[in-house]
N, C-alpha and C positions, 0 to 999 in steps of 0.2 A: 268425229272426232275427239274424245273428253278425256280431261285431263286427269293427268295421275295426281292424286293429292301427293300433297309432299309428307315424306317419312320421318319420324321424328327418331331424331339424330342425338337426344338430348340421353345422356350417361350419369350412372350413378358414383357418386365420390365419395368414400368413409375412411376418414380421418383418425385412426385410436391413439391413444398417446396413455401407457396404463404403467404404474410405478406399485412397488411394495417396500414394505420397510422390515423387519426381522428387528422390534423392541424388545428382542431376548425373551419378555414378559407376556408379550402381546405381538402377534403380526399387524400391520395393517397393509391397507389395498385400496390406491384410489386408479381412479379411471373419466378419460374423458372424452370425448367421442364429439363429432359431426357427421351431419349423414347431407349429403345434399343431391342434389335430382332424383330420376324415375327410378324409381326399384332402391331405393340406399335406406327406404325404413319400412320394409315389408310388416303388414298385418297378416301375423302365421298364420292366423282360419278365419274365412271372410269378415262374414257377420259372426261372431260366436256369439254374441249376447240374442241375438233378435233382434235390432234394432228397426224400427222403421225405413231409417236412412241408412245405410251400410257407410263405416268409417272409412272414411279417406288414409290413406295409407300417409306419412305426412315424404315431402320431399326437401325440408329446408329442418333441417332438428341438431339441439342440443343434449349426449345424455353424459351423465354423470354416476357414476361409483362409489362409495364409499363402504368401505369392507375393513371388519376385525375378525382375527381365528387369535382365540382364546385357551392356553392347554389348561383342561380342566379331567382331572384326575387323570387317564391311562389317553384320554383325546382330547378332542379340543370342540370348546362351541365356535359355531362359527356364526357372525351377522352381517347383514349389508342393507343399503338404503340404497333406492335406484331409480331414479328421474330423470324421465324423455320431456324436453320443454319445444313445443315444434309451435316451429318460427315462423309458418306460411300465415292464413285469414282464419283457417280451418282453428287453430289454436289447442291442439287437439294434445294437450299435456298428456301422462303417466306419470306415476310412481310407485315405486315395490317397496315392499319391507319383506326380510325375512329371515331369518333364525334356524341355526340345524345344530346335530355332535355327530361328530366322525367317532367311531371307539374301533381302537386298533385290536382285531385277534392273531395276527401276525405280519412278521416284514411286509410283505407284499399283497395283504387281505385285511380291509377295514369293513366295519354294516359302517347303515348312517341312517338318522331322522332329519327328515328336515321339513319347514312348514314358509306358504309364502304368500302373501295378498300384498294385489293390485289396485292403485286407485285409481278408473279410464276417470279424464275429464272433458266433459263437449262434445262424450259421443266418439274417445275413443275406442275403441276396439280393441286393446293388446290385453293376451291371456296370464296366466301363466305356468310354461312347463317347464320343459326340463331337457338335458340333451338329448334325447331318444325321441321326444313328444312333442307340442305343439304347443301345447294346453289348450281349454275347451271352458273356463271359467277367470274368476279373479280372485280366486284363492287354491293352491295344490298343497296336500300333504303325499311326501316323501318317506320312501324307507326303502331299504338294498341291500346289497350286498357286490364293493367294489376286490374286484382281483386285478391284481396289474400281472405282464406276459413277460 
């Protein structure tokens, strides 16, 4: 009778601290997160860039986001910088910059345009996506209409 392999009991643990402050002329955003454990920091698309060796999801990372929203005409310009610091031996870090504009059409409806670019390091495989698509590459352009119900 063979021995049963040990079951992996490691769990993902994510902690997030986020704050924002309205300085009247500009809104500032800051977020800090820690990701520890298996599946705590998944790569949205397994090997989106077709690397010879597929990227490994981090099991120990720190994420920082710094962003602003600045009134411009009737809408707002948005900008952000996000950094993932992979603390594992793979050191697969990533940094993303994004900029966009939201234009209100009515109290509940607005249109938007945005562009983002990510830089992966040491074979990291993070992609630029949005709230309904995981992304397929290192840059993305979004244009859309948003309505609040």
